C-alpha positions as CSV (number, residue, x, y, z in Angstrom):
1,M,-20.4,14.3,45.5
2,L,-22.0,14.9,42.2
3,N,-25.7,15.3,42.0
4,E,-27.8,13.6,39.3
5,N,-27.7,16.5,36.8
6,S,-23.9,16.8,37.1
7,L,-23.5,13.1,36.6
8,A,-25.6,13.2,33.5
9,V,-23.5,16.1,32.1
10,V,-20.3,14.2,32.7
11,K,-21.7,11.0,31.1
12,S,-22.8,13.0,28.1
13,G,-19.4,14.6,27.8
14,V,-17.7,11.2,27.9
15,I,-20.0,9.8,25.2
16,V,-19.3,12.9,23.0
17,V,-15.6,12.5,23.4
18,L,-15.7,8.7,22.6
19,I,-17.9,9.4,19.5
20,A,-15.5,12.1,18.3
21,A,-12.5,9.8,18.8
22,V,-14.1,7.0,16.8
23,V,-15.0,9.4,14.0
24,F,-11.5,10.9,14.0
25,L,-9.8,7.5,13.9
26,G,-12.2,6.2,11.2
27,F,-11.7,9.3,9.1
28,N,-7.9,9.3,9.6
29,D,-7.7,5.6,8.5
30,Y,-9.9,6.4,5.5
31,I,-7.8,9.3,4.3
32,F,-4.3,8.1,5.0
33,A,-4.4,4.3,4.8
34,R,-6.5,3.9,1.7
35,P,-5.3,3.9,-1.9
36,R,-5.7,7.2,-3.6
37,S,-6.7,7.5,-7.2
38,G,-7.4,10.1,-9.8
39,W,-5.3,13.1,-10.6
40,L,-2.2,12.1,-8.6
41,E,-2.2,8.3,-8.9
42,M,-0.8,8.0,-5.5
43,G,-0.8,4.9,-3.4
44,G,-1.7,4.5,0.2
45,C,0.8,5.2,2.9
46,C,1.4,4.5,6.5
47,G,3.7,7.3,7.4
48,G,6.1,6.8,4.5
49,G,4.8,9.4,2.2
50,A,2.9,8.8,-1.0
51,I,4.7,7.7,-4.1
52,S,3.3,7.4,-7.6
53,N,2.7,4.0,-9.1
54,K,5.0,5.0,-12.0
55,E,7.9,5.9,-9.6
56,L,7.3,2.8,-7.6
57,R,7.3,0.6,-10.7
58,Q,10.7,2.1,-11.6
59,I,12.1,1.6,-8.1
60,G,11.0,-2.0,-8.1
61,L,12.6,-2.7,-11.4
62,E,15.9,-1.1,-10.3
63,Y,15.8,-3.1,-7.1
64,Y,15.1,-6.4,-8.9
65,V,17.8,-5.8,-11.5
66,A,20.4,-4.8,-8.9
67,N,19.6,-7.9,-6.8
68,Y,19.0,-10.5,-9.4
69,G,20.6,-9.2,-12.6
70,D,17.8,-10.1,-14.9
71,V,16.7,-7.1,-17.1
72,N,14.1,-9.0,-19.2
73,V,11.2,-8.5,-16.7
74,E,8.2,-6.4,-16.3
75,A,6.8,-4.7,-13.2
76,V,3.2,-4.0,-12.2
77,V,2.3,-2.1,-9.0
78,E,-0.6,-3.4,-7.0
79,D,-2.0,-1.1,-4.2
80,F,-3.4,-2.8,-1.2
81,G,-4.2,0.3,0.9
82,C,-1.6,0.5,3.6
83,H,1.1,-1.1,1.5
84,Q,1.9,-1.4,-2.2
85,E,3.5,-4.3,-4.0
86,I,5.6,-4.5,-7.1
87,H,4.9,-7.7,-8.9
88,I,7.8,-8.7,-11.2
89,Y,6.8,-10.8,-14.2
90,K,8.8,-12.8,-16.7
91,E,7.1,-14.3,-19.7
92,G,3.7,-13.6,-18.2
93,K,4.4,-15.4,-14.9
94,I,5.0,-13.6,-11.6
95,I,8.5,-14.4,-10.3
96,K,8.9,-12.0,-7.4
97,R,6.8,-9.8,-5.1
98,I,8.4,-6.8,-3.6
99,G,6.4,-4.9,-0.9
100,Y,6.6,-1.1,-0.2
101,A,5.4,0.5,3.0
102,S,6.6,3.3,5.2
103,G,9.2,4.2,2.6
104,E,10.9,0.8,2.6
105,L,11.1,-2.0,0.1
106,Y,11.0,-5.6,1.3
107,E,10.7,-9.0,-0.4
108,I,7.6,-11.0,0.1
């Protein structure tokens, strides 16, 4: 059986491990699932790798043209942290939203 001092050491060790896990998970979420800005203009990612807003805008336009045939549109990338969206506009109105997460495009 553990004496009182040994039990206190084990309890302290468990608390330290739990605090370290919470800090790690919070830091990991902050670094990898939040939008990045500044010198690289990279969006957030959830395992799919970062892609610049400029590249994503072009990918979204190509996807829209290939699927809908309309070339008279504009695309704007919105970054929501763990996913990015390409908003397709025609005559100032949003006509399609395309999501991007984990390296995949999907229609919203």
